[in-house]
N, CA, C, O and the ligand as a Tripos MOL2 file, in Angstrom:
@<TRIPOS>MOLECULE
protein
  265   263    67     0     0
PROTEIN
NO_CHARGES

@<TRIPOS>ATOM
      1 N          97.3320 -111.9830   48.3270 N.3       1 MET1
      2 CA         98.5340 -112.7910   48.4700 C.3       1 MET1
      3 C          98.4860 -113.6060   49.7580 C.2       1 MET1
      4 O          98.0550 -113.1140   50.8010 O.2       1 MET1
      5 N          98.9280 -114.8380   49.6760 N.am      2 ALA2
      6 CA         98.8780 -115.7000   50.8400 C.3       2 ALA2
      7 C         100.1750 -115.6300   51.6280 C.2       2 ALA2
      8 O         100.1890 -115.7900   52.8490 O.2       2 ALA2
      9 N         101.2570 -115.3910   50.9130 N.am      3 SER3
     10 CA        102.5440 -115.3890   51.5820 C.3       3 SER3
     11 C         102.8120 -114.0360   52.2310 C.2       3 SER3
     12 O         102.3100 -112.9980   51.8000 O.2       3 SER3
     13 N         103.5990 -114.0890   53.2540 N.am      4 LYS4
     14 CA        103.9660 -112.8400   53.9230 C.3       4 LYS4
     15 C         104.9840 -112.0890   53.0690 C.2       4 LYS4
     16 O         105.9210 -112.6710   52.5220 O.2       4 LYS4
     17 N         104.7750 -110.8240   52.9770 N.am      5 THR5
     18 CA        105.6820 -110.0130   52.1860 C.3       5 THR5
     19 C         106.5620 -109.1780   53.1130 C.2       5 THR5
     20 O         106.0670 -108.4190   53.9460 O.2       5 THR5
     21 N         107.8560 -109.3300   52.9540 N.am      6 PRO6
     22 CA        108.7520 -108.4820   53.7610 C.3       6 PRO6
     23 C         108.4930 -107.0130   53.4780 C.2       6 PRO6
     24 O         108.2670 -106.6100   52.3370 O.2       6 PRO6
     25 N         108.5280 -106.2550   54.5000 N.am      7 HIS7
     26 CA        108.2030 -104.8410   54.3320 C.3       7 HIS7
     27 C         109.3470 -104.0970   53.6520 C.2       7 HIS7
     28 O         109.1630 -102.9830   53.1610 O.2       7 HIS7
     29 N         110.5080 -104.7030   53.6260 N.am      8 SER8
     30 CA        111.6830 -103.9770   53.1800 C.3       8 SER8
     31 C         111.7310 -103.7990   51.6700 C.2       8 SER8
     32 O         112.4790 -102.9600   51.1690 O.2       8 SER8
     33 N         110.9390 -104.5800   50.9400 N.am      9 ASP9
     34 CA        111.0420 -104.4780   49.4850 C.3       9 ASP9
     35 C         110.0670 -103.4610   48.9090 C.2       9 ASP9
     36 O         109.9790 -103.2970   47.6930 O.2       9 ASP9
     37 N         109.3600 -102.8020   49.7580 N.am     10 GLY10
     38 CA        108.3970 -101.8280   49.2760 C.3      10 GLY10
     39 C         108.8010 -100.4130   49.6340 C.2      10 GLY10
     40 O         109.5030 -100.1730   50.6170 O.2      10 GLY10
     41 N         108.3450  -99.4920   48.8200 N.am     11 MET11
     42 CA        108.6130  -98.0910   49.0960 C.3      11 MET11
     43 C         107.3330  -97.3010   48.8760 C.2      11 MET11
     44 O         106.4440  -97.7100   48.1290 O.2      11 MET11
     45 N         107.2670  -96.1820   49.5320 N.am     12 THR12
     46 CA        106.1380  -95.3020   49.3070 C.3      12 THR12
     47 C         106.5430  -94.2130   48.3270 C.2      12 THR12
     48 O         107.4480  -93.4190   48.5830 O.2      12 THR12
     49 N         105.8400  -94.2010   47.1910 N.am     13 GLU13
     50 CA        106.1640  -93.2040   46.1820 C.3      13 GLU13
     51 C         104.8890  -92.6320   45.5920 C.2      13 GLU13
     52 O         103.7990  -93.1830   45.7470 O.2      13 GLU13
     53 N         105.0600  -91.5190   44.9160 N.am     14 LEU14
     54 CA        103.9100  -90.8820   44.2970 C.3      14 LEU14
     55 C         103.4790  -91.6550   43.0620 C.2      14 LEU14
     56 O         104.2890  -91.9080   42.1710 O.2      14 LEU14
     57 N         102.2240  -92.0260   43.0070 N.am     15 CYS15
     58 CA        101.6640  -92.6790   41.8330 C.3      15 CYS15
     59 C         100.8110  -91.6550   41.0870 C.2      15 CYS15
     60 O          99.8800  -91.0720   41.6430 O.2      15 CYS15
     61 N         101.1520  -91.4510   39.8130 N.am     16 GLU16
     62 CA        100.4110  -90.4600   39.0360 C.3      16 GLU16
     63 C          98.9770  -90.9130   38.7970 C.2      16 GLU16
     64 O          98.0540  -90.1030   38.7110 O.2      16 GLU16
     65 N          98.8170  -92.2160   38.6960 N.am     17 ASN17
     66 CA         97.4710  -92.7340   38.4360 C.3      17 ASN17
     67 C          96.5710  -92.5840   39.6590 C.2      17 ASN17
     68 O          95.4010  -92.2170   39.5540 O.2      17 ASN17
     69 N          97.1540  -92.8780   40.8210 N.am     18 CYS18
     70 CA         96.3930  -92.7560   42.0610 C.3      18 CYS18
     71 C          96.3090  -91.2900   42.5030 C.2      18 CYS18
     72 O          95.3680  -90.8880   43.1870 O.2      18 CYS18
     73 N          97.2960  -90.5120   42.1040 N.am     19 GLY19
     74 CA         97.3060  -89.1160   42.4970 C.3      19 GLY19
     75 C          97.7250  -88.9190   43.9410 C.2      19 GLY19
     76 O          97.4660  -87.8750   44.5400 O.2      19 GLY19
     77 N          98.3740  -89.9290   44.4900 N.am     20 GLN20
     78 CA         98.8470  -89.8060   45.8700 C.3      20 GLN20
     79 C          99.9830  -90.7890   46.0900 C.2      20 GLN20
     80 O         100.2790  -91.6200   45.2300 O.2      20 GLN20
     81 N         100.6100  -90.6860   47.2410 N.am     21 GLU21
     82 CA        101.6800  -91.6210   47.5440 C.3      21 GLU21
     83 C         101.0960  -92.9520   47.9740 C.2      21 GLU21
     84 O         100.2200  -93.0310   48.8360 O.2      21 GLU21
     85 N         101.6120  -93.9970   47.3410 N.am     22 THR22
     86 CA        101.1280  -95.3390   47.6420 C.3      22 THR22
     87 C         102.3190  -96.2730   47.7960 C.2      22 THR22
     88 O         103.4470  -95.9120   47.4590 O.2      22 THR22
     89 N         102.0700  -97.4550   48.2980 N.am     23 ALA23
     90 CA        103.1300  -98.4560   48.4220 C.3      23 ALA23
     91 C         103.5060  -98.9680   47.0370 C.2      23 ALA23
     92 O         102.6380  -99.2630   46.2150 O.2      23 ALA23
     93 N         104.7860  -99.0680   46.7940 N.am     24 HIS24
     94 CA        105.2700  -99.5390   45.5040 C.3      24 HIS24
     95 C         106.2620 -100.6850   45.6950 C.2      24 HIS24
     96 O         107.0090 -100.7390   46.6710 O.2      24 HIS24
     97 N         106.2390 -101.5860   44.7350 N.am     25 SER25
     98 CA        107.3040 -102.5770   44.6370 C.3      25 SER25
     99 C         108.3720 -102.0050   43.7200 C.2      25 SER25
    100 O         108.0620 -101.4900   42.6460 O.2      25 SER25
    101 N         109.6170 -102.0930   44.1350 N.am     26 VAL26
    102 CA        110.7010 -101.4940   43.3780 C.3      26 VAL26
    103 C         111.6600 -102.5640   42.9100 C.2      26 VAL26
    104 O         112.0720 -103.4250   43.6880 O.2      26 VAL26
    105 N         112.0160 -102.5090   41.6320 N.am     27 SER27
    106 CA        112.9980 -103.4440   41.1150 C.3      27 SER27
    107 C         113.8320 -102.7450   40.0560 C.2      27 SER27
    108 O         113.4860 -101.6570   39.5940 O.2      27 SER27
    109 N         114.9280 -103.3740   39.6790 N.am     28 VAL28
    110 CA        115.7850 -102.8200   38.6440 C.3      28 VAL28
    111 C         115.8300 -103.8030   37.4850 C.2      28 VAL28
    112 O         116.0950 -104.9900   37.6720 O.2      28 VAL28
    113 N         115.5690 -103.2940   36.2890 N.am     29 GLU29
    114 CA        115.5970 -104.1560   35.1160 C.3      29 GLU29
    115 C         116.5370 -103.5720   34.0720 C.2      29 GLU29
    116 O         116.6650 -102.3570   33.9240 O.2      29 GLU29
    117 N         117.1900 -104.4840   33.3520 N.am     30 LEU30
    118 CA        117.9920 -104.0430   32.2240 C.3      30 LEU30
    119 C         117.1310 -104.1080   30.9800 C.2      30 LEU30
    120 O         116.6380 -105.1700   30.6020 O.2      30 LEU30
    121 N         116.9590 -102.9670   30.3540 N.am     31 LYS31
    122 CA        116.1200 -102.9260   29.1670 C.3      31 LYS31
    123 C         116.9640 -102.5960   27.9510 C.2      31 LYS31
    124 O         117.8650 -101.7580   27.9920 O.2      31 LYS31
    125 N         116.6410 -103.2760   26.8840 N.am     32 THR32
    126 CA        117.3420 -103.0270   25.6370 C.3      32 THR32
    127 C         116.6820 -101.8760   24.9010 C.2      32 THR32
    128 O         115.4930 -101.9170   24.5830 O.2      32 THR32
    129 N         117.4660 -100.8620   24.6420 N.am     33 GLU33
    130 CA        116.8940  -99.6780   24.0040 C.3      33 GLU33
    131 C         116.9280  -99.7830   22.4910 C.2      33 GLU33
    132 O         116.0960  -99.1890   21.8040 O.2      33 GLU33
    133 N         117.8840 -100.5330   21.9710 N.am     34 SER34
    134 CA        118.0020 -100.6560   20.5270 C.3      34 SER34
    135 C         117.2810 -101.9040   20.0380 C.2      34 SER34
    136 O         117.3060 -102.9420   20.6990 O.2      34 SER34
    137 N         116.6480 -101.8010   18.8980 N.am     35 SER35
    138 CA        115.9680 -102.9560   18.3340 C.3      35 SER35
    139 C         116.9210 -103.7930   17.4820 C.2      35 SER35
    140 O         116.5780 -104.8870   17.0350 O.2      35 SER35
    141 N         118.1040 -103.2650   17.2710 N.am     36 LYS36
    142 CA        119.0810 -104.0140   16.4950 C.3      36 LYS36
    143 C         119.7340 -105.0650   17.3820 C.2      36 LYS36
    144 O         120.3670 -104.7430   18.3870 O.2      36 LYS36
    145 N         119.5720 -106.3130   16.9980 N.am     37 SER37
    146 CA        120.0670 -107.3920   17.8330 C.3      37 SER37
    147 C         121.5880 -107.3630   17.9300 C.2      37 SER37
    148 O         122.1510 -107.7850   18.9400 O.2      37 SER37
    149 N         122.2460 -106.8790   16.9110 N.am     38 GLU38
    150 CA        123.7010 -106.8870   16.9110 C.3      38 GLU38
    151 C         124.2760 -105.9330   17.9550 C.2      38 GLU38
    152 O         125.4150 -106.0880   18.3950 O.2      38 GLU38
    153 N         123.4770 -104.9530   18.3410 N.am     39 ASN39
    154 CA        123.9630 -103.9850   19.3160 C.3      39 ASN39
    155 C         123.2810 -104.1230   20.6640 C.2      39 ASN39
    156 O         123.5430 -103.3540   21.5900 O.2      39 ASN39
    157 N         122.4040 -105.1080   20.7640 N.am     40 SER40
    158 CA        121.5630 -105.1530   21.9490 C.3      40 SER40
    159 C         122.3680 -105.3270   23.2330 C.2      40 SER40
    160 O         121.9880 -104.8130   24.2850 O.2      40 SER40
    161 N         123.4650 -106.0440   23.1430 N.am     41 GLU41
    162 CA        124.2230 -106.2800   24.3620 C.3      41 GLU41
    163 C         124.9130 -105.0230   24.8540 C.2      41 GLU41
    164 O         125.3120 -104.9320   26.0150 O.2      41 GLU41
    165 N         125.0490 -104.0670   23.9710 N.am     42 PHE42
    166 CA        125.7650 -102.8540   24.3510 C.3      42 PHE42
    167 C         124.8300 -101.6850   24.6230 C.2      42 PHE42
    168 O         125.2680 -100.5900   24.9750 O.2      42 PHE42
    169 N         123.5670 -101.9270   24.4580 N.am     43 SER43
    170 CA        122.6330 -100.8210   24.6180 C.3      43 SER43
    171 C         121.6460 -101.0560   25.7550 C.2      43 SER43
    172 O         120.6210 -100.3830   25.8570 O.2      43 SER43
    173 N         121.9680 -102.0080   26.5920 N.am     44 ARG44
    174 CA        121.0670 -102.2370   27.7100 C.3      44 ARG44
    175 C         121.3260 -101.2160   28.8060 C.2      44 ARG44
    176 O         122.4650 -100.9510   29.1890 O.2      44 ARG44
    177 N         120.2610 -100.6700   29.2820 N.am     45 GLU45
    178 CA        120.3650  -99.6590   30.3250 C.3      45 GLU45
    179 C         119.5700 -100.0970   31.5400 C.2      45 GLU45
    180 O         118.4880 -100.6700   31.4100 O.2      45 GLU45
    181 N         120.1030  -99.8290   32.7130 N.am     46 PRO46
    182 CA        119.3420 -100.1750   33.9210 C.3      46 PRO46
    183 C         118.1920  -99.1990   34.1350 C.2      46 PRO46
    184 O         118.3580  -97.9800   34.0900 O.2      46 PRO46
    185 N         117.0400  -99.7720   34.3670 N.am     47 TYR47
    186 CA        115.8640  -98.9670   34.6530 C.3      47 TYR47
    187 C         115.3480  -99.3170   36.0470 C.2      47 TYR47
    188 O         115.3340 -100.4750   36.4640 O.2      47 TYR47
    189 N         114.9440  -98.3160   36.7120 N.am     48 ARG48
    190 CA        114.3110  -98.5370   38.0070 C.3      48 ARG48
    191 C         112.8130  -98.6380   37.7680 C.2      48 ARG48
    192 O         112.1720  -97.6850   37.3240 O.2      48 ARG48
    193 N         112.2720  -99.8030   38.0670 N.am     49 VAL49
    194 CA        110.8650 -100.0500   37.7880 C.3      49 VAL49
    195 C         110.0950 -100.1010   39.0980 C.2      49 VAL49
    196 O         110.4250 -100.8630   40.0070 O.2      49 VAL49
    197 N         109.0730  -99.2810   39.1690 N.am     50 THR50
    198 CA        108.2300  -99.2910   40.3540 C.3      50 THR50
    199 C         106.8160  -99.6710   39.9630 C.2      50 THR50
    200 O         106.3040  -99.2380   38.9310 O.2      50 THR50
    201 N         106.1990 -100.4770   40.7900 N.am     51 GLU51
    202 CA        104.8320 -100.8920   40.5230 C.3      51 GLU51
    203 C         103.9580 -100.5050   41.6990 C.2      51 GLU51
    204 O         104.2130 -100.8870   42.8420 O.2      51 GLU51
    205 N         102.9350  -99.7500   41.3990 N.am     52 CYS52
    206 CA        102.0050  -99.3260   42.4260 C.3      52 CYS52
    207 C         101.2220 -100.5330   42.9330 C.2      52 CYS52
    208 O         100.6580 -101.2910   42.1450 O.2      52 CYS52
    209 N         101.1920 -100.6990   44.2150 N.am     53 ARG53
    210 CA        100.4880 -101.8460   44.7750 C.3      53 ARG53
    211 C          98.9910 -101.5840   44.8880 C.2      53 ARG53
    212 O          98.2150 -102.4930   45.1820 O.2      53 ARG53
    213 N          98.5960 -100.3590   44.6570 N.am     54 SER54
    214 CA         97.1720 -100.0560   44.7340 C.3      54 SER54
    215 C          96.4860 -100.2620   43.3960 C.2      54 SER54
    216 O          95.4050 -100.8470   43.3290 O.2      54 SER54
    217 N          97.1250  -99.7730   42.3090 N.am     55 CYS55
    218 CA         96.4750  -99.8370   41.0070 C.3      55 CYS55
    219 C          97.2680 -100.6620   40.0000 C.2      55 CYS55
    220 O          96.7520 -100.9710   38.9260 O.2      55 CYS55
    221 N          98.4990 -101.0230   40.3150 N.am     56 GLY56
    222 CA         99.2800 -101.8760   39.4430 C.3      56 GLY56
    223 C         100.0200 -101.1500   38.3360 C.2      56 GLY56
    224 O         100.6070 -101.7850   37.4610 O.2      56 GLY56
    225 N          99.9980  -99.8290   38.3650 N.am     57 THR57
    226 CA        100.6910  -99.0690   37.3350 C.3      57 THR57
    227 C         102.1990  -99.2100   37.4840 C.2      57 THR57
    228 O         102.7550  -99.0390   38.5690 O.2      57 THR57
    229 N         102.8470  -99.5280   36.3660 N.am     58 GLU58
    230 CA        104.2970  -99.6290   36.3750 C.3      58 GLU58
    231 C         104.9090  -98.3560   35.8300 C.2      58 GLU58
    232 O         104.4420  -97.7830   34.8450 O.2      58 GLU58
    233 N         105.9650  -97.9310   36.4990 N.am     59 THR59
    234 CA        106.6810  -96.7500   36.0410 C.3      59 THR59
    235 C         108.1510  -97.1050   35.9040 C.2      59 THR59
    236 O         108.7760  -97.5940   36.8460 O.2      59 THR59
    237 N         108.7030  -96.8510   34.7060 N.am     60 SER60
    238 CA        110.1090  -97.1210   34.4680 C.3      60 SER60
    239 C         110.8640  -95.8020   34.4220 C.2      60 SER60
    240 O         110.4490  -94.8420   33.7730 O.2      60 SER60
    241 N         111.9650  -95.7880   35.1190 N.am     61 GLN61
    242 CA        112.7950  -94.5830   35.1290 C.3      61 GLN61
    243 C         114.2200  -94.9750   34.8450 C.2      61 GLN61
    244 O         114.8020  -95.8120   35.5340 O.2      61 GLN61
    245 N         114.7770  -94.3600   33.8190 N.am     62 ARG62
    246 CA        116.1520  -94.6720   33.4700 C.3      62 ARG62
    247 C         117.0900  -94.1860   34.5700 C.2      62 ARG62
    248 O         116.9690  -93.0650   35.0640 O.2      62 ARG62
    249 N         118.0310  -95.0580   34.9420 N.am     63 MET63
    250 CA        118.9050  -94.7240   36.0490 C.3      63 MET63
    251 C         120.1040  -93.9230   35.5950 C.2      63 MET63
    252 O         120.6330  -93.1110   36.3550 O.2      63 MET63
    253 N         120.5370  -94.1360   34.3770 N.am     64 ASN64
    254 CA        121.6610  -93.3860   33.8380 C.3      64 ASN64
    255 C         121.1600  -92.1940   33.0550 C.2      64 ASN64
    256 O         120.7590  -92.3250   31.8990 O.2      64 ASN64
    257 N         121.1830  -91.0600   33.6680 N.am     65 ASN65
    258 CA        120.7360  -89.8590   32.9770 C.3      65 ASN65
    259 C         121.9410  -89.1980   32.3280 C.2      65 ASN65
    260 O         122.7420  -88.5360   32.9880 O.2      65 ASN65
    261 N         122.0470  -89.3880   31.0390 N.am     66 ALA66
    262 CA        123.1850  -88.8390   30.3170 C.3      66 ALA66
    263 C         123.0600  -87.3220   30.1920 C.2      66 ALA66
    264 O         123.9320  -86.6760   29.6090 O.2      66 ALA66
    265 ZN         98.5990  -96.2390   41.7730 Zn       67 ZN67
@<TRIPOS>BOND
     1     1     2 1
     2     2     3 1
     3     3     4 2
     4     3     5 am
     5     5     6 1
     6     6     7 1
     7     7     8 2
     8     7     9 am
     9     9    10 1
    10    10    11 1
    11    11    12 2
    12    11    13 am
    13    13    14 1
    14    14    15 1
    15    15    16 2
    16    15    17 am
    17    17    18 1
    18    18    19 1
    19    19    20 2
    20    19    21 am
    21    21    22 1
    22    22    23 1
    23    23    24 2
    24    23    25 am
    25    25    26 1
    26    26    27 1
    27    27    28 2
    28    27    29 am
    29    29    30 1
    30    30    31 1
    31    31    32 2
    32    31    33 am
    33    33    34 1
    34    34    35 1
    35    35    36 2
    36    35    37 am
    37    37    38 1
    38    38    39 1
    39    39    40 2
    40    39    41 am
    41    41    42 1
    42    42    43 1
    43    43    44 2
    44    43    45 am
    45    45    46 1
    46    46    47 1
    47    47    48 2
    48    47    49 am
    49    49    50 1
    50    50    51 1
    51    51    52 2
    52    51    53 am
    53    53    54 1
    54    54    55 1
    55    55    56 2
    56    55    57 am
    57    57    58 1
    58    58    59 1
    59    59    60 2
    60    59    61 am
    61    61    62 1
    62    62    63 1
    63    63    64 2
    64    63    65 am
    65    65    66 1
    66    66    67 1
    67    67    68 2
    68    67    69 am
    69    69    70 1
    70    70    71 1
    71    71    72 2
    72    71    73 am
    73    73    74 1
    74    74    75 1
    75    75    76 2
    76    75    77 am
    77    77    78 1
    78    78    79 1
    79    79    80 2
    80    79    81 am
    81    81    82 1
    82    82    83 1
    83    83    84 2
    84    83    85 am
    85    85    86 1
    86    86    87 1
    87    87    88 2
    88    87    89 am
    89    89    90 1
    90    90    91 1
    91    91    92 2
    92    91    93 am
    93    93    94 1
    94    94    95 1
    95    95    96 2
    96    95    97 am
    97    97    98 1
    98    98    99 1
    99    99   100 2
   100    99   101 am
   101   101   102 1
   102   102   103 1
   103   103   104 2
   104   103   105 am
   105   105   106 1
   106   106   107 1
   107   107   108 2
   108   107   109 am
   109   109   110 1
   110   110   111 1
   111   111   112 2
   112   111   113 am
   113   113   114 1
   114   114   115 1
   115   115   116 2
   116   115   117 am
   117   117   118 1
   118   118   119 1
   119   119   120 2
   120   119   121 am
   121   121   122 1
   122   122   123 1
   123   123   124 2
   124   123   125 am
   125   125   126 1
   126   126   127 1
   127   127   128 2
   128   127   129 am
   129   129   130 1
   130   130   131 1
   131   131   132 2
   132   131   133 am
   133   133   134 1
   134   134   135 1
   135   135   136 2
   136   135   137 am
   137   137   138 1
   138   138   139 1
   139   139   140 2
   140   139   141 am
   141   141   142 1
   142   142   143 1
   143   143   144 2
   144   143   145 am
   145   145   146 1
   146   146   147 1
   147   147   148 2
   148   147   149 am
   149   149   150 1
   150   150   151 1
   151   151   152 2
   152   151   153 am
   153   153   154 1
   154   154   155 1
   155   155   156 2
   156   155   157 am
   157   157   158 1
   158   158   159 1
   159   159   160 2
   160   159   161 am
   161   161   162 1
   162   162   163 1
   163   163   164 2
   164   163   165 am
   165   165   166 1
   166   166   167 1
   167   167   168 2
   168   167   169 am
   169   169   170 1
   170   170   171 1
   171   171   172 2
   172   171   173 am
   173   173   174 1
   174   174   175 1
   175   175   176 2
   176   175   177 am
   177   177   178 1
   178   178   179 1
   179   179   180 2
   180   179   181 am
   181   181   182 1
   182   182   183 1
   183   183   184 2
   184   183   185 am
   185   185   186 1
   186   186   187 1
   187   187   188 2
   188   187   189 am
   189   189   190 1
   190   190   191 1
   191   191   192 2
   192   191   193 am
   193   193   194 1
   194   194   195 1
   195   195   196 2
   196   195   197 am
   197   197   198 1
   198   198   199 1
   199   199   200 2
   200   199   201 am
   201   201   202 1
   202   202   203 1
   203   203   204 2
   204   203   205 am
   205   205   206 1
   206   206   207 1
   207   207   208 2
   208   207   209 am
   209   209   210 1
   210   210   211 1
   211   211   212 2
   212   211   213 am
   213   213   214 1
   214   214   215 1
   215   215   216 2
   216   215   217 am
   217   217   218 1
   218   218   219 1
   219   219   220 2
   220   219   221 am
   221   221   222 1
   222   222   223 1
   223   223   224 2
   224   223   225 am
   225   225   226 1
   226   226   227 1
   227   227   228 2
   228   227   229 am
   229   229   230 1
   230   230   231 1
   231   231   232 2
   232   231   233 am
   233   233   234 1
   234   234   235 1
   235   235   236 2
   236   235   237 am
   237   237   238 1
   238   238   239 1
   239   239   240 2
   240   239   241 am
   241   241   242 1
   242   242   243 1
   243   243   244 2
   244   243   245 am
   245   245   246 1
   246   246   247 1
   247   247   248 2
   248   247   249 am
   249   249   250 1
   250   250   251 1
   251   251   252 2
   252   251   253 am
   253   253   254 1
   254   254   255 1
   255   255   256 2
   256   255   257 am
   257   257   258 1
   258   258   259 1
   259   259   260 2
   260   259   261 am
   261   261   262 1
   262   262   263 1
   263   263   264 2
@<TRIPOS>SUBSTRUCTURE
     1 MET1         2 RESIDUE 1 A MET
     2 ALA2         6 RESIDUE 1 A ALA
     3 SER3        10 RESIDUE 1 A SER
     4 LYS4        14 RESIDUE 1 A LYS
     5 THR5        18 RESIDUE 1 A THR
     6 PRO6        22 RESIDUE 1 A PRO
     7 HIS7        26 RESIDUE 1 A HIS
     8 SER8        30 RESIDUE 1 A SER
     9 ASP9        34 RESIDUE 1 A ASP
    10 GLY10       38 RESIDUE 1 A GLY
    11 MET11       42 RESIDUE 1 A MET
    12 THR12       46 RESIDUE 1 A THR
    13 GLU13       50 RESIDUE 1 A GLU
    14 LEU14       54 RESIDUE 1 A LEU
    15 CYS15       58 RESIDUE 1 A CYS
    16 GLU16       62 RESIDUE 1 A GLU
    17 ASN17       66 RESIDUE 1 A ASN
    18 CYS18       70 RESIDUE 1 A CYS
    19 GLY19       74 RESIDUE 1 A GLY
    20 GLN20       78 RESIDUE 1 A GLN
    21 GLU21       82 RESIDUE 1 A GLU
    22 THR22       86 RESIDUE 1 A THR
    23 ALA23       90 RESIDUE 1 A ALA
    24 HIS24       94 RESIDUE 1 A HIS
    25 SER25       98 RESIDUE 1 A SER
    26 VAL26      102 RESIDUE 1 A VAL
    27 SER27      106 RESIDUE 1 A SER
    28 VAL28      110 RESIDUE 1 A VAL
    29 GLU29      114 RESIDUE 1 A GLU
    30 LEU30      118 RESIDUE 1 A LEU
    31 LYS31      122 RESIDUE 1 A LYS
    32 THR32      126 RESIDUE 1 A THR
    33 GLU33      130 RESIDUE 1 A GLU
    34 SER34      134 RESIDUE 1 A SER
    35 SER35      138 RESIDUE 1 A SER
    36 LYS36      142 RESIDUE 1 A LYS
    37 SER37      146 RESIDUE 1 A SER
    38 GLU38      150 RESIDUE 1 A GLU
    39 ASN39      154 RESIDUE 1 A ASN
    40 SER40      158 RESIDUE 1 A SER
    41 GLU41      162 RESIDUE 1 A GLU
    42 PHE42      166 RESIDUE 1 A PHE
    43 SER43      170 RESIDUE 1 A SER
    44 ARG44      174 RESIDUE 1 A ARG
    45 GLU45      178 RESIDUE 1 A GLU
    46 PRO46      182 RESIDUE 1 A PRO
    47 TYR47      186 RESIDUE 1 A TYR
    48 ARG48      190 RESIDUE 1 A ARG
    49 VAL49      194 RESIDUE 1 A VAL
    50 THR50      198 RESIDUE 1 A THR
    51 GLU51      202 RESIDUE 1 A GLU
    52 CYS52      206 RESIDUE 1 A CYS
    53 ARG53      210 RESIDUE 1 A ARG
    54 SER54      214 RESIDUE 1 A SER
    55 CYS55      218 RESIDUE 1 A CYS
    56 GLY56      222 RESIDUE 1 A GLY
    57 THR57      226 RESIDUE 1 A THR
    58 GLU58      230 RESIDUE 1 A GLU
    59 THR59      234 RESIDUE 1 A THR
    60 SER60      238 RESIDUE 1 A SER
    61 GLN61      242 RESIDUE 1 A GLN
    62 ARG62      246 RESIDUE 1 A ARG
    63 MET63      250 RESIDUE 1 A MET
    64 ASN64      254 RESIDUE 1 A ASN
    65 ASN65      258 RESIDUE 1 A ASN
    66 ALA66      262 RESIDUE 1 A ALA
    67 ZN67       265 GROUP 0 **** ****
């Protein structure tokens, strides 16, 4: 990367692929869980998405644990 990356948007988390704690990019995405388009607006759930900066593995974790 050529641009400077603020340090604040990264976190150190355990990467299962790397088998150790690595720097991760963290974001929140709304994912549609239902394939039915008529209900899609009501079935979106926030997911916390982390991407390992070492190997690029993405991990999605549902934020609302029912
Ligand atoms: Zn990794």
